[in-house]
VOBA-1610 file (N, C-alpha, C; in pm, whole numbers, padded with zeros to 5 digits, always signed):
BEGIN
Unk+04431+19709+12201Unk+04550+19718+12117Unk+04546+19847+12036Unk+04663+19907+12013Unk+04674+20030+11935Unk+04771+20009+11821Unk+04769+20101+11725Unk+04853+20086+11607Unk+04995+20133+11635Unk+05092+20051+11595Unk+05233+20088+11608Unk+05279+20170+11489Unk+05410+20196+11484Unk+05466+20280+11378Unk+05451+20219+11240Unk+05439+20085+11235Unk+05425+20020+11106Unk+05280+20004+11063Unk+05187+20058+11142Unk+05046+20054+11106Unk+04972+19931+11155Unk+05044+19831+11208Unk+04980+19710+11259Unk+04940+19730+11405Unk+04851+19644+11452Unk+04806+19655+11590Unk+04914+19606+11685Unk+04939+19683+11789Unk+05044+19649+11886Unk+04983+19627+12023Unk+05019+19518+12088Unk+04970+19487+12222Unk+05058+19557+12326Unk+05009+19562+12449Unk+05089+19623+12556Unk+05219+19545+12576Unk+05214+19413+12555Unk+05336+19332+12567Unk+05439+19377+12464Unk+05397+19395+12340Unk+05490+19437+12234Unk+05544+19576+12259Unk+05464+19662+12317Unk+05506+19801+12338Unk+05596+19819+12459Unk+05568+19747+12567Unk+05637+19775+12693Unk+05734+19665+12740Unk+05706+19539+12710Unk+05790+19430+12761Unk+05881+19368+12656Unk+05832+19358+12532Unk+05913+19293+12428Unk+06051+19358+12412Unk+06063+19493+12411Unk+06198+19551+12398Unk+06292+19507+12509Unk+06240+19499+12632Unk+06324+19454+12743Unk+06366+19309+12729Unk+06272+19224+12686Unk+06306+19084+12662Unk+06410+19072+12551Unk+06394+19153+12446Unk+06489+19149+12335Unk+06627+19198+12379Unk+06630+19305+12458Unk+06758+19357+12508Unk+06827+19253+12595Unk+06750+19190+12683Unk+06805+19082+12766Unk+06861+18971+12679Unk+06789+18940+12570Unk+06832+18832+12481Unk+06970+18859+12423Unk+06998+18985+12391Unk+07127+19019+12329Unk+07239+19022+12431Unk+07213+19077+12551Unk+07322+19095+12646Unk+07355+18968+12724Unk+07261+18871+12731Unk+07286+18757+12819Unk+07399+18669+12768Unk+07403+18643+12639Unk+07515+18574+12576Unk+07572+18458+12652Unk+07699+18431+12630Unk+07764+18319+12696Unk+07815+18352+12834Unk+07880+18467+12853Unk+07941+18501+12980Unk+07842+18528+13091Unk+07734+18599+13061Unk+07629+18627+13159Unk+07561+18497+13199Unk+07522+18417+13102Unk+07447+18293+13130Unk+07527+18194+13214Unk+07658+18191+13196Unk+07741+18097+13273Unk+07790+18156+13404Unk+07770+18286+13424Unk+07816+18351+13545Unk+07958+18404+13537Unk+08028+18380+13426Unk+08167+18423+13415Unk+08180+18575+13418Unk+08092+18644+13346Unk+08098+18790+13345Unk+08064+18846+13482Unk+07971+18783+13553Unk+07934+18831+13686Unk+08052+18817+13782Unk+08124+18706+13770Unk+08243+18687+13854Unk+08351+18788+13820Unk+08362+18823+13694Unk+08467+18914+13648Unk+08442+19058+13691Unk+08318+19104+13677Unk+08289+19246+13698Unk+08234+19280+13837Unk+08171+19184+13905Unk+08101+19219+14029Unk+08153+19150+14154Unk+08198+19026+14145Unk+08246+18956+14265Unk+08365+19024+14332Unk+08459+19088+14256Unk+08570+19154+14324Unk+08527+19261+14423Unk+08405+19313+14411Unk+08356+19416+14503Unk+08280+19357+14621Unk+08280+19224+14634Unk+08214+19161+14747Unk+08065+19149+14727Unk+07996+19084+14824Unk+07852+19062+14810Unk+07771+19190+14792Unk+07787+19284+14884Unk+07707+19407+14878Unk+07757+19502+14770Unk+07889+19511+14754Unk+07943+19596+14647Unk+07905+19545+14511Unk+07902+19410+14496Unk+07861+19352+14369Unk+07717+19386+14335Unk+07629+19376+14435Unk+07489+19412+14413Unk+07476+19560+14375Unk+07553+19646+14442Unk+07548+19789+14411Unk+07593+19815+14268Unk+07700+19744+14225Unk+07748+19760+14088Unk+07646+19713+13987Unk+07576+19604+14018Unk+07474+19554+13927Unk+07355+19649+13916Unk+07317+19710+14028Unk+07207+19807+14025Unk+07247+19931+13946Unk+07374+19973+13959Unk+07422+20087+13881Unk+07420+20054+13732Unk+07466+19935+13695Unk+07463+19893+13555Unk+07320+19889+13502Unk+07227+19843+13586Unk+07086+19837+13548Unk+07032+19977+13519Unk+07065+20073+13605Unk+07020+20211+13584Unk+07080+20270+13457Unk+07207+20240+13432Unk+07272+20289+13309Unk+07203+20230+13186Unk+07172+20101+13190Unk+07101+20038+13079Unk+06966+20103+13056Unk+06893+20128+13164Unk+06760+20189+13151Unk+06770+20327+13086Unk+06868+20406+13128Unk+06884+20541+13072Unk+06916+20535+12923Unk+07016+20453+12887Unk+07057+20446+12747Unk+06947+20385+12660Unk+06879+20282+12712Unk+06770+20222+12635Unk+06656+20321+12614Unk+06621+20397+12718Unk+06513+20494+12704Unk+06547+20599+12599Unk+06669+20651+12602Unk+06711+20751+12502Unk+06717+20690+12362Unk+06771+20568+12354Unk+06783+20501+12224Unk+06646+20476+12163Unk+06556+20422+12243Unk+06422+20391+12192Unk+06346+20517+12153Unk+06359+20622+12236Unk+06291+20748+12204Unk+06345+20809+12075Unk+06478+20805+12059Unk+06540+20860+11938Unk+06498+20779+11816Unk+06498+20646+11830Unk+06460+20559+11718Unk+06316+20586+11675Unk+06227+20603+11773Unk+06087+20629+11739Unk+06073+20765+11672Unk+06139+20868+11727Unk+06128+21002+11670Unk+06186+21008+11530Unk+06296+20936+11507Unk+06363+20938+11376Unk+06310+20832+11280Unk+06215+20751+11328Unk+06163+20639+11250Unk+06278+20552+11199Unk+06367+20522+11291Unk+06489+20445+11258Unk+06478+20308+11323Unk+06438+20207+11246Unk+06415+20074+11300Unk+06519+19973+11255Unk+06633+20022+11207Unk+06752+19940+11184Unk+06872+20027+11219Unk+06985+19965+11251Unk+07096+20043+11304Unk+07156+20138+11201Unk+07150+20105+11072Unk+07205+20193+10969Unk+07129+20325+10966Unk+06995+20317+10966Unk+06913+20438+10965Unk+06932+20516+11094Unk+06939+20446+11206Unk+06957+20511+11337Unk+07083+20597+11337Unk+07195+20538+11295Unk+07321+20613+11301Unk+07334+20715+11189Unk+07264+20695+11082Unk+07261+20799+10979Unk+07193+20924+11034Unk+07084+20903+11112Unk+07013+21016+11174Unk+07096+21080+11286Unk+07172+20997+11356Unk+07248+21046+11471Unk+07382+21106+11432Unk+07455+21041+11341Unk+07594+21079+11310Unk+07613+21136+11171Unk+07513+21124+11084Unk+07533+21166+10946Unk+07627+21071+10875Unk+07717+21121+10790Unk+07806+21033+10713Unk+07896+20943+10799Unk+07916+20980+10924Unk+08005+20900+11011Unk+07938+20771+11059Unk+07815+20744+11015Unk+07745+20623+11059Unk+07823+20497+11023Unk+07903+20503+10916Unk+07973+20384+10870Unk+08076+20335+10973Unk+08124+20425+11059Unk+08221+20385+11162Unk+08157+20283+11256Unk+08031+20308+11294Unk+07963+20212+11380Unk+07946+20079+11309Unk+07908+20082+11183Unk+07884+19956+11112Unk+08010+19870+11107Unk+08123+19931+11081Unk+08249+19855+11077Unk+08275+19790+11213Unk+08261+19870+11319Unk+08285+19818+11454Unk+08184+19709+11488Unk+08060+19727+11448Unk+07956+19631+11482Unk+07978+19498+11410Unk+08013+19503+11283Unk+08036+19379+11208Unk+08152+19301+11269Unk+08258+19368+11305Unk+08371+19301+11371Unk+08327+19242+11505Unk+08245+19317+11578Unk+08193+19272+11705Unk+08109+19145+11688Unk+08026+19141+11583Unk+07941+19025+11557Unk+08025+18903+11521Unk+08129+18923+11441Unk+08219+18812+11408Unk+08274+18748+11535Unk+08315+18833+11626Unk+08374+18784+11751Unk+08271+18710+11836Unk+08154+18770+11860Unk+08059+18707+11952Unk+07997+18581+11893Unk+07973+18579+11762Unk+07917+18457+11702Unk+08017+18342+11708Unk+08144+18373+11692Unk+08246+18270+11704Unk+08250+18215+11846Unk+08240+18304+11944Unk+08239+18262+12084Unk+08114+18179+12113Unk+07998+18224+12062Unk+07875+18150+12084Unk+07883+18011+12022Unk+07940+18002+11901Unk+07954+17873+11835Unk+08040+17778+11915Unk+08150+17829+11970Unk+08238+17746+12053Unk+08167+17701+12180Unk+08090+17792+12241Unk+08017+17759+12364Unk+07912+17653+12337Unk+07839+17664+12225Unk+07738+17565+12190Unk+07802+17429+12166Unk+07918+17428+12103Unk+07990+17303+12083Unk+08030+17238+12213Unk+08074+17320+12308Unk+08113+17268+12439Unk+07993+17212+12514Unk+07877+17277+12502Unk+07757+17228+12569Unk+07716+17092+12513Unk+07721+17079+12380Unk+07686+16951+12318Unk+07778+16839+12362Unk+07906+16870+12375Unk+08003+16769+12418Unk+07983+16732+12564Unk+07961+16833+12651Unk+07951+16808+12794Unk+07823+16736+12833Unk+07712+16768+12766Unk+07583+16712+12808Unk+07543+16585+12733Unk+07579+16578+12605Unk+07533+16466+12523Unk+07647+16383+12466Unk+07772+16424+12490Unk+07885+16350+12439Unk+07902+16362+12289Unk+07846+16468+12229Unk+07854+16488+12085Unk+07987+16551+12046Unk+08029+16536+11921Unk+08147+16609+11874Unk+08122+16760+11886Unk+08226+16836+11909Unk+08212+16981+11924Unk+08141+17044+11805Unk+08173+16995+11686Unk+08113+17052+11565Unk+07962+17038+11563Unk+07909+16933+11626Unk+07765+16910+11624Unk+07689+17022+11695Unk+07737+17060+11813Unk+07672+17168+11886Unk+07680+17300+11812Unk+07796+17325+11752Unk+07816+17449+11676Unk+07722+17455+11557Unk+07713+17343+11483Unk+07623+17337+11367Unk+07477+17351+11409Unk+07441+17291+11522Unk+07302+17301+11570Unk+07266+17446+11600Unk+07358+17518+11664Unk+07332+17659+11693Unk+07320+17740+11565Unk+07412+17720+11472Unk+07409+17796+11346Unk+07279+17768+11269Unk+07238+17642+11264Unk+07115+17608+11192Unk+06993+17670+11258Unk+06990+17668+11391Unk+06875+17724+11463Unk+06867+17875+11443Unk+06982+17943+11449Unk+06983+18088+11427Unk+06932+18119+11286Unk+06985+18048+11187Unk+06944+18071+11048Unk+06794+18049+11031Unk+06740+17946+11097Unk+06597+17916+11085Unk+06512+18031+11138Unk+06545+18080+11256Unk+06463+18185+11317Unk+06473+18318+11243Unk+06593+18355+11199Unk+06606+18486+11133Unk+06552+18485+10990Unk+06538+18366+10931Unk+06485+18357+10795Unk+06345+18418+10784Unk+06263+18401+10886Unk+06124+18444+10879Unk+06099+18582+10940Unk+06207+18656+10961Unk+06194+18798+10993Unk+06154+18831+11135Unk+06096+18951+11150Unk+06067+19007+11281Unk+05977+18919+11366Unk+05868+18871+11309Unk+05771+18794+11388Unk+05836+18669+11448Unk+05916+18600+11370Unk+05982+18479+11417Unk+06081+18509+11529Unk+06163+18612+11511Unk+06263+18648+11611Unk+06196+18697+11739Unk+06087+18773+11725Unk+06017+18823+11843Unk+05954+18709+11923Unk+05900+18608+11855Unk+05848+18492+11928Unk+05960+18420+12003Unk+06076+18411+11940Unk+06191+18350+12007Unk+06225+18427+12134Unk+06235+18560+12125Unk+06266+18642+12242Unk+06163+18618+12353Unk+06037+18609+12315Unk+05929+18594+12414Unk+05937+18460+12486Unk+05939+18352+12412Unk+05929+18221+12475Unk+06058+18175+12542Unk+06172+18214+12486Unk+06298+18183+12554Unk+06307+18262+12684Unk+06253+18383+12685Unk+06253+18463+12808Unk+06175+18394+12918Unk+06059+18339+12885Unk+05981+18266+12985Unk+06061+18147+13039Unk+06127+18073+12947Unk+06209+17959+12989Unk+06322+18007+13080Unk+06389+18113+13039Unk+06506+18161+13112Unk+06468+18208+13252Unk+06365+18293+13263Unk+06325+18341+13396Unk+06280+18226+13484Unk+06207+18130+13425Unk+06161+18016+13502Unk+06276+17932+13555Unk+06376+17907+13472Unk+06491+17827+13514Unk+06571+17899+13622Unk+06588+18032+13608Unk+06663+18106+13709Unk+06589+18109+13842Unk+06458+18124+13840Unk+06381+18121+13965Unk+06395+17984+14032Unk+06384+17878+13953Unk+06402+17743+14007Unk+06544+17725+14060Unk+06641+17782+13990Unk+06782+17777+14032Unk+06798+17839+14170Unk+06735+17954+14192Unk+06744+18021+14322Unk+06676+17939+14430Unk+06558+17886+14401Unk+06486+17806+14501Unk+06565+17683+14542Unk+06622+17615+14444Unk+06703+17496+14476Unk+06828+17534+14554Unk+06888+17647+14516Unk+07009+17692+14586Unk+06977+17732+14731Unk+06867+17802+14750Unk+06829+17841+14885Unk+06801+17717+14970Unk+06738+17616+14909Unk+06710+17494+14982Unk+06835+17416+15017Unk+06937+17422+14932Unk+07059+17342+14953Unk+07163+17415+15036Unk+07182+17544+15011Unk+07287+17618+15084Unk+07247+17763+15109Unk+07118+17782+15140Unk+07070+17918+15170Unk+07137+17977+15292Unk+07170+17892+15390Unk+07236+17943+15510Unk+07371+18003+15478Unk+07441+17944+15382Unk+07573+17996+15343Unk+07559+18131+15274Unk+07451+18148+15195Unk+07430+18277+15128Unk+07411+18385+15233Unk+07326+18358+15333Unk+07303+18455+15440Unk+07430+18488+15516Unk+07511+18385+15544Unk+07636+18407+15618Unk+07733+18495+15541Unk+07743+18472+15410Unk+07837+18551+15328Unk+07792+18697+15320Unk+07663+18719+15307Unk+07615+18857+15303Unk+07635+18925+15439Unk+07615+18850+15547Unk+07634+18906+15680Unk+07780+18938+15706Unk+07870+18853+15654Unk+08013+18875+15675Unk+08065+18993+15595Unk+07997+19025+15485Unk+08040+19137+15402Unk+08165+19104+15323Unk+08252+19201+15309Unk+08374+19185+15230Unk+08411+19317+15165Unk+08509+19317+15077Unk+08548+19443+15012Unk+08434+19498+14928Unk+08416+19628+14931Unk+08308+19689+14852Unk+08360+19795+14756Unk+08491+19809+14748Unk+08548+19912+14660Unk+08539+19867+14514Unk+08537+19962+14426Unk+08540+19934+14283Unk+08406+19899+14222Unk+08299+19905+14302Unk+08168+19863+14249Unk+08117+19956+14139Unk+08145+20086+14152Unk+08096+20181+14051Unk+08166+20158+13917Unk+08299+20139+13922Unk+08373+20113+13798Unk+08328+19982+13735Unk+08311+19879+13818Unk+08266+19750+13765Unk+08129+19760+13700Unk+08037+19831+13765Unk+07903+19845+13711Unk+07899+19921+13581Unk+07972+20034+13575Unk+07972+20115+13454Unk+08045+20045+13340Unk+08153+19972+13373Unk+08226+19899+13269Unk+08137+19790+13209Unk+08068+19717+13296Unk+07982+19610+13246Unk+07866+19667+13165Unk+07808+19777+13211Unk+07698+19839+13138Unk+07744+19884+13000Unk+07861+19946+12993Unk+07914+19995+12865Unk+07947+19880+12771Unk+07995+19774+12827Unk+08038+19655+12754Unk+07922+19591+12677Unk+07800+19608+12730Unk+07684+19538+12673Unk+07576+19629+12615Unk+07589+19759+12630Unk+07478+19849+12598Unk+07448+19853+12448Unk+07540+19807+12364Unk+07515+19804+12221Unk+07390+19722+12188Unk+07349+19635+12282Unk+07227+19558+12261Unk+07105+19644+12236Unk+07103+19767+12287Unk+06988+19856+12266Unk+06971+19892+12120Unk+07082+19898+12045Unk+07075+19929+11903Unk+07044+19804+11822Unk+07094+19691+11867Unk+07073+19565+11795Unk+06924+19533+11783Unk+06846+19569+11884Unk+06704+19529+11887Unk+06611+19635+11830Unk+06660+19731+11757Unk+06576+19838+11702Unk+06456+19788+11621Unk+06463+19673+11550Unk+06344+19630+11475Unk+06217+19617+11559Unk+06228+19589+11690Unk+06107+19574+11772Unk+06045+19709+11804Unk+06117+19820+11774Unk+06063+19953+11803Unk+05946+19989+11714Unk+05922+19914+11609Unk+05811+19947+11519Unk+05676+19932+11588Unk+05672+19869+11705Unk+05546+19853+11779Unk+05511+19977+11862Unk+05605+20071+11876Unk+05582+20187+11960Unk+05475+20279+11900Unk+05385+20330+11984Unk+05280+20420+11937Unk+05312+20566+11967Unk+05416+20592+12044Unk+05454+20728+12078Unk+05580+20728+12161Unk+05631+20849+12189Unk+05753+20859+12268Unk+05735+20803+12408Unk+05616+20818+12464Unk+05591+20765+12599Unk+05615+20615+12602Unk+05564+20543+12503Unk+05587+20398+12495Unk+05736+20368+12494Unk+05810+20443+12411Unk+05953+20417+12394Unk+06029+20438+12525Unk+05996+20547+12595Unk+06066+20577+12720Unk+06034+20473+12827Unk+05906+20437+12840Unk+05869+20337+12940Unk+05937+20203+12910Unk+05933+20162+12783Unk+05997+20036+12744Unk+06146+20038+12775Unk+06210+20153+12752Unk+06353+20164+12781Unk+06383+20156+12929Unk+06302+20222+13010Unk+06324+20218+13155Unk+06302+20078+13211Unk+06206+20006+13154Unk+06177+19869+13199Unk+06284+19771+13153Unk+06350+19803+13041Unk+06448+19710+12983Unk+06563+19680+13080Unk+06608+19780+13154Unk+06719+19759+13247Unk+06688+19652+13351Unk+06577+19665+13427Unk+06542+19561+13524Unk+06517+19425+13461Unk+06450+19420+13346Unk+06423+19291+13282Unk+06553+19220+13244Unk+06652+19297+13199Unk+06779+19238+13158Unk+06865+19197+13277Unk+06853+19270+13387Unk+06941+19245+13502Unk+06883+19146+13602Unk+06752+19123+13601Unk+06691+19036+13702Unk+06754+18897+13708Unk+06771+18825+13595Unk+06835+18694+13605Unk+06976+18702+13663Unk+07049+18807+13629Unk+07185+18823+13681Unk+07184+18842+13833Unk+07089+18920+13882Unk+07079+18942+14027Unk+07049+18811+14099Unk+06959+18731+14041Unk+06927+18601+14101Unk+07048+18509+14102Unk+07119+18506+13989Unk+07236+18420+13976Unk+07346+18464+14073Unk+07370+18594+14081Unk+07475+18648+14168Unk+07447+18611+14313Unk+07321+18618+14354Unk+07285+18583+14491Unk+07323+18438+14522Unk+07300+18347+14428Unk+07338+18207+14447Unk+07490+18191+14452Unk+07561+18267+14369Unk+07706+18258+14365Unk+07770+18297+14498Unk+07706+18384+14573Unk+07762+18434+14699Unk+07780+18321+14801Unk+07706+18213+14788Unk+07722+18100+14881Unk+07864+18046+14877Unk+07932+18062+14766Unk+08067+18006+14749Unk+08172+18116+14730Unk+08136+18237+14772Unk+08230+18350+14766Unk+08335+18333+14876Unk+08463+18363+14850Unk+08520+18422+14729Unk+08576+18319+14629Unk+08578+18191+14667Unk+08643+18090+14584Unk+08583+18077+14445Unk+08452+18100+14433Unk+08385+18081+14304Unk+08435+18179+14198Unk+08498+18286+14241Unk+08551+18383+14144Unk+08658+18321+14055Unk+08721+18212+14102Unk+08827+18147+14024Unk+08773+18041+13928Unk+08645+18010+13937Unk+08585+17907+13852Unk+08564+17960+13710Unk+08603+17882+13610Unk+08583+17922+13471Unk+08435+17929+13438Unk+08357+17831+13487Unk+08213+17828+13464Unk+08142+17822+13600Unk+08114+17937+13661Unk+08048+17936+13792Unk+07916+17862+13793Unk+07840+17870+13683Unk+07711+17800+13679Unk+07731+17649+13694Unk+07828+17594+13624Unk+07853+17451+13629Unk+07899+17410+13769Unk+07978+17494+13832Unk+08026+17466+13967Unk+07907+17455+14064Unk+07816+17551+14059Unk+07701+17549+14149Unk+07610+17430+14119Unk+07590+17401+13991Unk+07505+17288+13953Unk+07561+17157+14007Unk+07691+17145+14009Unk+07753+17024+14063Unk+07728+17013+14214Unk+07721+17126+14283Unk+07695+17125+14428Unk+07550+17086+14457Unk+07459+17113+14361Unk+07319+17078+14381Unk+07293+16928+14368Unk+07375+16859+14288Unk+07362+16714+14268Unk+07224+16674+14215Unk+07176+16749+14117Unk+07047+16718+14053Unk+07073+16709+13902Unk+07107+16592+13849Unk+07145+16579+13708Unk+07039+16630+13610Unk+06910+16607+13640Unk+06805+16651+13548Unk+06803+16803+13538Unk+06820+16872+13652Unk+06822+17019+13648Unk+06949+17069+13580Unk+07057+16994+13596Unk+07183+17030+13529Unk+07161+17033+13378Unk+07093+16931+13326Unk+07063+16926+13183Unk+06970+17040+13141Unk+06869+17069+13225Unk+06776+17178+13195Unk+06850+17312+13189Unk+06942+17333+13282Unk+07016+17458+13285Unk+07104+17472+13162Unk+07167+17362+13120Unk+07250+17366+13000Unk+07165+17394+12876Unk+07044+17338+12873Unk+06953+17366+12762Unk+06914+17513+12761Unk+06894+17571+12879Unk+06862+17713+12889Unk+06978+17799+12838Unk+07101+17761+12870Unk+07217+17837+12820Unk+07223+17830+12668Unk+07196+17711+12612Unk+07193+17699+12465Unk+07085+17790+12407Unk+06968+17794+12472Unk+06860+17881+12425Unk+06901+18028+12436Unk+06977+18063+12541Unk+07025+18200+12556Unk+07123+18236+12444Unk+07210+18142+12410Unk+07302+18164+12298Unk+07224+18182+12168Unk+07118+18103+12153Unk+07036+18111+12033Unk+06971+18247+12018Unk+06910+18299+12127Unk+06843+18428+12114Unk+06944+18542+12101Unk+07060+18531+12166Unk+07162+18634+12151Unk+07215+18637+12007Unk+07248+18517+11955Unk+07298+18510+11818Unk+07195+18553+11716Unk+07069+18515+11739Unk+06963+18554+11647Unk+06944+18705+11646Unk+06953+18767+11763Unk+06940+18912+11769Unk+07048+18983+11690Unk+07172+18935+11703Unk+07285+18997+11632Unk+07272+18981+11480Unk+07236+18860+11435Unk+07223+18834+11291Unk+07101+18906+11235Unk+06991+18907+11310Unk+06868+18972+11263Unk+06890+19122+11243Unk+06971+19183+11329Unk+06999+19326+11313Unk+07065+19355+11179Unk+07157+19268+11138Unk+07223+19287+11008Unk+07125+19258+10894Unk+07042+19155+10909Unk+06941+19126+10808Unk+06845+19243+10790Unk+06806+19306+10900Unk+06714+19419+10891Unk+06780+19541+10828Unk+06909+19557+10850Unk+06983+19666+10784Unk+06983+19643+10633Unk+07005+19516+10591Unk+07002+19482+10449Unk+06860+19499+10393Unk+06761+19459+10472Unk+06622+19469+10429Unk+06581+19614+10403Unk+06632+19707+10484Unk+06598+19848+10467Unk+06650+19900+10332Unk+06773+19861+10296Unk+06829+19902+10167Unk+06752+19835+10053Unk+06719+19707+10070Unk+06643+19633+09968Unk+06509+19703+09941Unk+06445+19749+10050Unk+06317+19817+10040Unk+06331+19947+09962Unk+06437+20022+09990Unk+06458+20150+09922Unk+06483+20130+09772Unk+06562+20030+09741Unk+06602+20010+09601Unk+06494+19942+09517Unk+06422+19845+09576Unk+06330+19763+09498Unk+06183+19784+09532Unk+06158+19850+09644Unk+06020+19877+09681Unk+05944+19757+09731Unk+06014+19649+09766Unk+05949+19528+09819Unk+06030+19479+09939Unk+05968+19389+10015Unk+06036+19333+10132Unk+06143+19232+10091Unk+06243+19217+10174Unk+06348+19118+10151Unk+06289+18978+10158Unk+06302+18897+10052Unk+06241+18763+10053Unk+06303+18672+10159Unk+06225+18571+10200Unk+06274+18476+10300Unk+06402+18407+10253Unk+06406+18370+10125Unk+06525+18301+10076Unk+06649+18389+10088Unk+06633+18517+10060Unk+06747+18609+10071Unk+06789+18623+10217Unk+06691+18630+10308Unk+06725+18638+10451Unk+06804+18515+10494Unk+06759+18398+10449Unk+06828+18274+10484Unk+06970+18272+10426Unk+06985+18319+10303Unk+07117+18318+10238Unk+07213+18412+10308Unk+07166+18533+10341Unk+07253+18629+10410Unk+07291+18576+10548Unk+07193+18519+10618Unk+07221+18465+10752Unk+07321+18350+10745Unk+07303+18260+10648Unk+07394+18146+10635Unk+07535+18192+10604Unk+07548+18288+10512Unk+07681+18338+10477Unk+07748+18402+10597Unk+07672+18479+10674Unk+07728+18545+10792Unk+07770+18442+10896Unk+07686+18344+10920Unk+07715+18243+11022Unk+07836+18158+10983Unk+07842+18118+10856Unk+07957+18039+10810Unk+08084+18120+10825Unk+08076+18246+10784Unk+08194+18332+10793Unk+08238+18355+10936Unk+08142+18378+11025Unk+08176+18410+11163Unk+08218+18288+11244Unk+08137+18180+11236Unk+08159+18067+11325Unk+08270+17974+11277Unk+08285+17961+11146Unk+08381+17863+11095Unk+08504+17928+11030Unk+08483+18007+10928Unk+08595+18064+10854Unk+08679+18157+10941Unk+08612+18244+11018Unk+08686+18340+11100Unk+08777+18270+11199Unk+08726+18164+11262Unk+08806+18091+11359Unk+08922+18017+11290Unk+08896+17958+11174Unk+08998+17881+11104Unk+09117+17967+11061Unk+09087+18088+11017Unk+09194+18174+10966Unk+09247+18274+11069Unk+09205+18258+11193Unk+09263+18340+11298Unk+09201+18478+11314Unk+09090+18504+11244Unk+09030+18636+11256Unk+08972+18660+11396Unk+08924+18553+11459Unk+08868+18568+11593Unk+08974+18617+11690Unk+09092+18554+11686Unk+09200+18597+11774Unk+09243+18740+11744Unk+09247+18774+11615Unk+09287+18908+11574Unk+09188+19012+11626Unk+09058+18985+11606Unk+08956+19079+11652Unk+08952+19082+11804Unk+08966+18963+11865Unk+08963+18956+12010Unk+09073+19038+12076Unk+09190+19043+12012Unk+09300+19121+12069Unk+09268+19270+12068Unk+09178+19309+11980Unk+09137+19450+11976Unk+08998+19471+12032Unk+08953+19377+12118Unk+08815+19382+12167Unk+08787+19510+12245Unk+08879+19547+12332Unk+08857+19668+12411Unk+08850+19791+12320Unk+08934+19791+12216Unk+08928+19902+12121Unk+08793+19907+12052Unk+08739+19789+12017Unk+08606+19783+11956Unk+08501+19839+12052Unk+08511+19798+12179Unk+08414+19844+12279Unk+08422+19995+12295Unk+08544+20049+12301Unk+08560+20194+12315Unk+08509+20268+12192Unk+08530+20208+12074Unk+08481+20270+11951Unk+08329+20279+11952Unk+08264+20170+11994Unk+08118+20170+12000Unk+08068+20274+12100Unk+08136+20286+12213Unk+08099+20389+12310Unk+08113+20529+12250Unk+08224+20550+12177Unk+08251+20683+12122Unk+08154+20722+12013Unk+08108+20625+11932Unk+08020+20659+11819Unk+07873+20634+11852Unk+07845+20579+11971Unk+07706+20553+12007Unk+07665+20625+12136Unk+07725+20587+12248Unk+07678+20639+12377Unk+07702+20789+12389Unk+07823+20834+12358Unk+07853+20977+12373Unk+07767+21063+12279Unk+07758+21030+12149Unk+07669+21109+12063Unk+07522+21102+12105Unk+07478+20985+12154Unk+07339+20972+12196Unk+07308+21065+12314Unk+07401+21070+12410Unk+07379+21154+12529Unk+07391+21302+12499Unk+07452+21337+12388Unk+07471+21478+12354Unk+07383+21516+12233Unk+07423+21472+12115Unk+07350+21505+11993Unk+07207+21450+11998Unk+07195+21324+12036Unk+07064+21261+12039Unk+06969+21329+12136Unk+07018+21357+12259Unk+06934+21423+12359Unk+06893+21562+12311Unk+06986+21636+12249Unk+06955+21770+12199Unk+06847+21764+12091Unk+06856+21666+12002Unk+06755+21653+11896Unk+06618+21617+11954Unk+06617+21534+12056Unk+06490+21497+12117Unk+06422+21617+12183Unk+06502+21713+12228Unk+06446+21834+12291Unk+06407+21940+12189Unk+06444+21919+12063Unk+06414+22014+11956Unk+06296+21962+11873Unk+06180+22027+11882Unk+06061+21977+11812Unk+06077+21969+11660Unk+06169+22048+11604Unk+06184+22049+11458Unk+06299+21961+11409Unk+06362+21888+11499Unk+06482+21811+11461Unk+06448+21693+11370Unk+06327+21640+11383Unk+06291+21522+11306Unk+06179+21555+11208Unk+06218+21614+11097Unk+06124+21640+10988Unk+06145+21528+10888Unk+06051+21439+10880Unk+06070+21317+10801Unk+06052+21344+10653Unk+06153+21309+10579Unk+06150+21320+10434Unk+06142+21181+10374Unk+06084+21169+10256Unk+06081+21036+10190Unk+06221+20983+10173Unk+06237+20853+10193Unk+06369+20791+10177Unk+06413+20803+10032Unk+06539+20834+10012Unk+06592+20843+09876Unk+06622+20705+09825Unk+06604+20680+09695Unk+06634+20548+09640Unk+06781+20517+09657Unk+06811+20389+09662Unk+06951+20345+09672Unk+06999+20356+09813Unk+07122+20390+09830Unk+07182+20395+09962Unk+07259+20269+09989Unk+07358+20281+10073Unk+07443+20165+10099Unk+07390+20087+10217
//
C-alpha cells in the first residue's frame, strides 16, 4: 500500500478500481439498470450497430474519466466546486447551477422508481419504497467518504454477480435466439451518434465521484483508473444488451426491458433478486449524487472553520436535499419544469465541462507550471 493525496494508505483497489466502480454507480441509475436507456440509444442501430455504439461510448467515458481524474489530481480538486474553480475560474458557478438542477431531477426519478419497485415486488404503498430509498441514501452519506466507498464496492460485487447470472440464465433459456438475431443482423446506421449521445448524457458522473480521487498517488494512477472506468461502467450494459437481443426488435417497445426478460425466464426468486439489485443501483447512484454536494459543502466548511463537517451536519444537509428533491420538487411541479429543459441542462454541462476539459484542462496538464498550489483562502462560497 502507498500513501494517497490525503496522506492515508491507499490500496491498489482504491487507486485503480474504486473510481471505476464509483463511476458505474453514478451512471447506472434507473434507465441503465432497467434496460430502458439501452433500448433508447443502442437498439435502433441493431445488434452489431448497438454493440459498436456501446464500445464507442465506453471509449469516450475512458478518455473523459482519464482527463478528469488527472486534472483533479494535479489541481488537488477533490470536490466539484474546487475542480471547476481550477478549470473555469469565476464561471464555475454555471456548472453548480446546472448540477443542482440535474440532481433534483434524477433524485426525483430515482424516488419514483424505488416506489414502483416496492409496489411491484412487495405490494407496498409507493411512498414506502421512496422513503426507504431516501432513508438509505441519508444513512450512507452521513458517514462520509468511507461509508459511500464501501457502498460502491459491495453493491458493485452484487451488481456484476447478478448480471453474470442474468446472462447465464438467459443463454440457457433462449441462447439460440440470441445467436440467430446476431446472425440475422439488422440496421447498423446511427451507432456513432447513439454512442456519443449516451456517453455525453452520463459523463458528468466523472465529476460527481471526485472525492475518491484522494487515493491517487500520482498522475499515472489517475490515468489508469480513468481508462479502466469506461469498461467497468459499460460491462453490465454489454451483458444486458446481449440478452435483450433475443427479443429484438420487439423489446425496443417495452417500457421496462429488464422486467420483460425476467418474465420470460419464469424464475420468481431471481426476479426478486434482480429487483433488489436495481434498488441497490438506485441507492448507489443517489448516494453518489448527494455525497458530491455534501463534499462540496465540506470543503467550504473546512476552509472557514478548519475542521471536518460533522456527521450530524452531513445528515441534515442530505435530508434537506432529499426531501426537497424527492417530495417537494415533485409536488410543486419542479420535476416537470426541470425535465422539460433536460436537454438544455445536458448541453450546458457539456459546454462547461467536457469542452473546457478537452481544451483548457488538457493544455494545463501539458504545462508543468499550471498547477502551483497556493494555500486555500478562508471563506469562499
